[in-house]
C-alpha positions as CSV (number, residue, x, y, z in Angstrom):
1,M,25.1,-4.4,20.2
2,D,28.4,-2.8,21.3
3,R,28.9,-1.2,18.0
4,G,25.3,-0.2,17.5
5,C,23.4,-0.3,14.2
6,Q,25.4,-0.5,11.0
7,N,24.4,0.4,7.5
8,L,23.0,-2.5,5.5
9,I,25.2,-2.7,2.4
10,F,24.4,-6.2,1.1
11,P,22.8,-5.3,-2.2
12,A,20.2,-8.0,-2.6
13,C,18.8,-7.3,0.9
14,K,19.2,-3.5,0.7
15,N,17.2,-3.5,-2.6
16,L,14.2,-4.9,-0.7
17,G,13.9,-1.6,1.1
18,F,12.6,-3.4,4.2
19,Y,15.2,-2.1,6.6
20,G,18.4,-0.1,6.3
21,H,20.5,-1.2,9.3
22,T,21.8,-4.4,10.7
23,L,23.9,-5.6,13.6
24,F,26.5,-6.9,11.2
25,S,29.5,-4.7,10.4
26,E,30.2,-3.8,6.8
27,S,33.2,-6.1,6.7
28,A,31.1,-9.0,7.9
29,Q,28.6,-8.3,5.2
30,K,31.4,-8.2,2.6
31,T,32.6,-11.5,3.8
32,V,29.1,-13.0,3.3
33,Y,28.9,-11.4,-0.1
34,K,32.2,-13.1,-1.1
35,Y,31.0,-16.4,0.2
36,I,27.6,-16.2,-1.6
37,Y,28.7,-14.8,-4.9
38,N,32.3,-16.1,-5.0
39,K,33.6,-12.6,-5.8
40,T,34.9,-9.7,-3.9
41,Y,32.5,-6.9,-2.9
42,D,33.2,-3.9,-5.2
43,D,31.0,-0.8,-5.2
44,G,31.3,-0.6,-9.0
45,D,30.2,-4.2,-9.9
46,L,27.7,-5.5,-7.3
47,E,25.3,-8.4,-7.7
48,T,22.0,-6.8,-6.8
49,A,19.8,-9.9,-7.1
50,F,19.9,-13.1,-5.1
51,P,22.0,-15.9,-6.6
52,K,20.4,-17.7,-9.6
53,N,20.0,-21.0,-7.7
54,V,18.1,-19.1,-5.0
55,E,15.9,-17.2,-7.5
56,K,15.1,-20.6,-9.2
57,D,14.0,-22.1,-5.9
58,L,12.0,-19.0,-5.1
59,S,10.2,-19.2,-8.4
60,K,8.3,-22.2,-6.9
61,F,6.6,-19.7,-4.5
62,P,5.7,-16.6,-6.6
63,K,3.2,-15.3,-4.0
64,C,5.8,-15.4,-1.2
65,Q,9.1,-14.5,-3.0
66,T,9.4,-11.1,-1.4
67,N,8.6,-12.3,2.1
68,I,11.0,-15.3,1.7
69,K,13.7,-12.9,0.7
70,R,12.9,-10.7,3.7
71,M,13.2,-13.7,6.0
72,V,16.5,-14.8,4.5
73,C,17.9,-11.3,4.8
74,G,16.7,-11.0,8.4
75,E,18.4,-14.2,9.2
76,L,21.7,-13.3,7.4
77,F,21.8,-9.7,8.6
78,P,19.6,-9.2,11.7
79,P,17.8,-5.8,11.4
80,C,18.5,-2.9,13.7
81,F,16.5,0.3,14.0
82,P,18.6,3.2,15.1
83,D,15.7,5.7,15.2
84,E,13.9,3.8,17.9
85,E,14.3,4.8,21.5
86,S,16.1,1.6,22.4
87,P,17.6,0.4,19.1
88,G,18.4,-3.2,18.8
89,L,17.7,-6.5,17.5
90,K,14.3,-7.0,16.1
91,T,13.0,-10.2,14.5
92,L,11.1,-10.1,11.2
93,C,9.7,-13.6,11.6
94,S,6.5,-12.9,13.5
95,S,4.8,-11.2,10.6
96,V,6.9,-12.3,7.7
97,C,7.0,-16.0,8.6
98,N,3.3,-16.0,9.5
99,D,2.5,-14.5,6.0
100,I,4.6,-17.2,4.4
101,V,2.9,-20.0,6.4
102,R,-0.5,-18.6,5.4
103,D,0.3,-17.9,1.7
104,C,2.8,-20.7,0.9
105,P,2.5,-23.5,3.5
106,D,4.6,-25.8,1.4
107,F,7.7,-23.6,1.8
108,F,8.4,-24.7,5.4
109,R,7.7,-28.4,4.6
């Protein structure tokens, strides 16, 4: 929390439009990007979808794909909301995870 909320730049998570800031620095997000996509983050040539193997696994849960992506993004890059009176770490799991449990109970098994 010392550095405050940082812009979310990780394309696959940013494209969800669920939140725009994280506690992770841009350099940390770029490191995760390199690890996941095995290529350097470059503003001109970014992977905007989740990796193919992840998308394949998500196809088993069509009703919950967006919420599962939100959950993964929230775990990778904890959201931060700078406009709130006391910005800070918020968890997405209460509502998002409950929706997944309700709509796709096999996901967590």
